[in-house]
Legacy VTK file of the C-alpha trace (Angstrom):
# vtk DataFile Version 3.0
C-alpha trace
ASCII
DATASET POLYDATA
POINTS 239 float
-0.012 -0.011 0.010
1.318 3.408 -0.951
2.106 5.742 1.974
0.421 9.062 2.140
2.877 11.911 1.901
2.828 13.959 5.154
1.309 17.340 4.666
2.037 20.806 5.920
0.284 22.518 8.696
-0.254 26.249 9.209
1.043 27.814 12.441
-0.523 30.564 14.442
2.770 31.427 16.172
6.485 30.706 16.096
8.955 31.331 18.884
12.209 33.059 17.987
15.217 34.001 20.047
14.699 37.621 20.961
13.621 39.814 23.838
11.756 38.880 27.013
8.654 40.684 25.747
5.591 38.567 25.031
4.276 40.481 21.948
1.457 38.252 20.881
-0.946 36.158 22.957
-2.566 34.344 20.045
-0.922 30.996 20.794
-1.749 27.500 19.462
0.236 25.469 22.079
0.537 22.248 20.029
2.199 24.119 17.146
4.693 26.302 19.020
8.232 25.553 17.931
11.206 26.712 19.925
14.630 27.299 18.408
17.954 27.779 20.235
18.126 26.723 23.849
15.442 26.891 26.481
17.491 29.070 28.729
17.199 31.975 26.257
14.505 34.563 26.194
11.971 34.166 23.426
9.318 36.280 21.716
6.357 34.877 19.893
6.001 35.552 16.139
2.691 35.669 14.297
1.418 36.702 10.893
1.543 40.489 10.547
4.672 40.887 12.645
7.813 42.457 11.120
11.113 40.696 11.382
14.807 41.065 10.708
16.150 38.281 8.504
19.797 37.284 8.159
21.398 38.139 4.868
23.784 35.766 3.037
26.495 38.475 3.214
27.362 39.178 6.896
28.632 42.604 6.002
25.132 43.739 4.987
22.384 44.900 7.361
19.619 42.418 8.025
16.657 42.343 5.615
13.302 43.510 6.887
10.101 41.667 6.070
6.473 41.331 7.191
5.359 37.823 8.000
2.237 36.799 5.955
2.020 33.143 6.930
3.839 30.437 8.994
3.819 26.740 8.122
5.568 23.585 9.333
6.067 20.222 7.656
5.765 16.829 9.468
9.288 17.214 10.836
8.481 20.644 12.319
10.714 22.446 9.798
9.175 25.863 9.827
8.961 28.238 6.876
7.561 31.755 6.671
5.883 33.492 3.747
7.148 37.067 3.873
6.477 40.321 2.118
9.789 42.205 1.813
10.509 45.793 2.722
13.057 47.505 0.525
15.576 50.073 1.728
15.756 53.168 -0.474
19.168 52.178 -1.807
17.684 48.816 -2.894
15.038 50.480 -5.079
15.431 51.275 -8.733
15.699 55.025 -8.105
18.124 54.655 -5.154
18.311 56.695 -1.985
17.320 60.326 -2.243
17.833 63.375 -0.059
14.431 63.167 1.623
14.620 59.528 2.565
15.037 58.923 6.287
17.750 56.743 7.704
15.134 54.272 8.992
12.766 54.508 5.996
11.529 51.380 4.229
9.199 50.681 1.265
6.672 47.894 1.512
7.105 45.977 -1.727
5.034 43.574 -3.745
7.783 41.006 -3.561
6.754 37.843 -1.659
9.016 34.929 -0.760
9.243 31.764 1.291
12.112 31.655 3.799
13.328 29.258 6.523
12.294 30.496 9.960
15.881 29.945 11.112
17.056 32.968 9.214
14.966 35.259 11.421
17.228 37.275 13.702
14.542 39.020 15.715
11.532 41.250 15.578
11.263 44.944 14.641
8.551 47.541 14.340
7.652 49.301 11.138
5.701 52.380 12.045
3.424 54.523 9.849
5.112 57.720 8.869
2.718 59.673 11.137
3.454 57.493 14.199
7.188 57.538 13.627
7.346 61.294 13.725
5.674 61.113 17.231
8.307 58.908 18.716
10.246 60.540 21.564
13.090 58.147 21.019
13.907 56.035 17.952
15.307 52.655 18.893
17.350 50.298 16.773
14.150 48.190 16.238
12.148 51.203 14.889
11.589 51.820 11.155
8.923 53.641 9.230
7.146 53.233 5.876
5.185 55.813 3.846
5.307 54.238 0.408
4.370 50.925 -1.243
6.893 49.877 -3.931
6.502 47.829 -7.073
9.735 45.925 -7.408
9.462 45.239 -11.112
8.666 48.774 -12.338
10.026 50.948 -9.528
6.592 52.568 -9.048
5.444 54.047 -5.772
2.050 54.427 -4.064
1.334 57.201 -3.396
3.173 58.698 -6.348
2.762 62.243 -5.096
3.528 63.747 -1.692
3.542 67.209 -0.084
6.797 69.135 -0.493
8.266 72.002 1.624
10.972 74.669 1.754
12.645 76.474 -1.215
14.112 73.145 -2.278
10.536 71.698 -2.595
11.515 68.348 -1.152
9.288 65.915 0.893
9.767 65.897 4.632
12.672 63.933 6.022
12.002 63.270 9.768
15.789 63.219 10.374
16.221 66.800 9.269
15.531 69.916 11.501
13.225 72.481 9.957
12.115 75.949 11.086
8.640 77.472 10.555
8.041 80.876 8.957
5.840 83.114 11.091
4.332 84.608 7.973
3.414 81.883 5.484
3.628 79.031 8.007
5.763 76.952 5.580
8.720 74.972 6.850
12.337 75.389 5.771
15.702 73.716 6.089
18.251 75.997 7.849
20.810 75.302 5.149
18.402 76.444 2.374
18.014 79.736 4.403
21.736 80.280 4.723
21.802 79.193 8.423
23.609 76.486 10.327
21.608 74.168 12.585
23.161 75.782 15.623
22.055 79.281 14.443
18.527 77.974 13.734
18.166 76.531 17.265
18.898 79.964 18.752
16.179 81.741 16.844
13.141 83.270 18.527
11.324 84.083 15.301
11.834 83.378 11.602
10.509 84.970 8.445
11.393 83.532 5.105
12.694 85.766 2.347
9.261 85.980 0.709
7.596 87.149 3.895
10.248 89.513 5.175
10.409 93.219 4.074
13.446 94.897 2.595
13.996 96.602 5.898
14.140 93.596 8.072
15.261 90.945 5.647
18.691 90.916 7.209
17.474 91.152 10.843
17.292 88.283 13.275
13.683 87.363 12.528
13.712 83.913 12.739
10.227 80.499 14.859
10.178 77.591 16.807
8.589 74.977 16.852
11.241 72.947 15.070
10.238 69.795 13.161
6.857 69.552 14.973
4.405 66.788 15.239
2.859 65.413 12.032
-0.501 66.991 12.786
0.935 70.498 13.000
3.223 69.888 10.089
0.568 68.655 7.701
-1.856 71.445 8.702
0.580 74.311 8.621
2.663 73.513 5.615
1.515 74.471 2.206
0.235 71.547 0.040
2.639 71.705 -2.874
2.690 68.446 -4.784
5.660 66.722 -6.409
LINES 2 241
219 0 1 2 3 4 5 6 7 8 9 10 11 12 13 14 15 16 17 18 19 20 21 22 23 24 25 26 27 28 29 30 31 32 33 34 35 36 37 38 39 40 41 42 43 44 45 46 47 48 49 50 51 52 53 54 55 56 57 58 59 60 61 62 63 64 65 66 67 68 69 70 71 72 73 74 75 76 77 78 79 80 81 82 83 84 85 86 87 88 89 90 91 92 93 94 95 96 97 98 99 100 101 102 103 104 105 106 107 108 109 110 111 112 113 114 115 116 117 118 119 120 121 122 123 124 125 126 127 128 129 130 131 132 133 134 135 136 137 138 139 140 141 142 143 144 145 146 147 148 149 150 151 152 153 154 155 156 157 158 159 160 161 162 163 164 165 166 167 168 169 170 171 172 173 174 175 176 177 178 179 180 181 182 183 184 185 186 187 188 189 190 191 192 193 194 195 196 197 198 199 200 201 202 203 204 205 206 207 208 209 210 211 212 213 214 215 216 217 218
20 219 220 221 222 223 224 225 226 227 228 229 230 231 232 233 234 235 236 237 238
């Protein structure tokens, strides 16, 4: 009699070596698989979580992916279906001035990977939530674009731009707000250093200042404010 080939089973969770934080409570006990030794701390992994995955080249930073599905075969070899995040430098257009250091693009590139290549968990915030963080940790990233790997296209394909340079907002860069037009500007585009900008009590851009006070010390805090203030106060130029 022919033997039935063992099938695969979907997993609700997977346990990886990581922190001592229990991130998810949706646990199917019979399917939990532990890797490494039991004396280590573990964190539970489930579909929807974001992970760091070990690259083949140890000199490169870990890849970032979102877990779509977990499955194990009859030998408890666990694989994960992932949706890759791309770093700006990995995209067709490359890294540009407005891209943040921790910025990622959610791609349409899916893959199956061994769960043993997972190094740990991370958090990919929305752009809005990222700008609200008081402190950005090594595990924090943000995403504001979806990316088509084959064509290099982005969604959305137009975003608000600011300053004389008309560039999208980079959360890593300090900006100052004009008291007149309420637009936001990079100190370097206004001929100032960051140190000079931090000492300003008020700021008027060249379009709003008169000939008499254009050279005066007219320059406003807040600097690089919360997203709500930023999106309401800045002019909606599109690029």
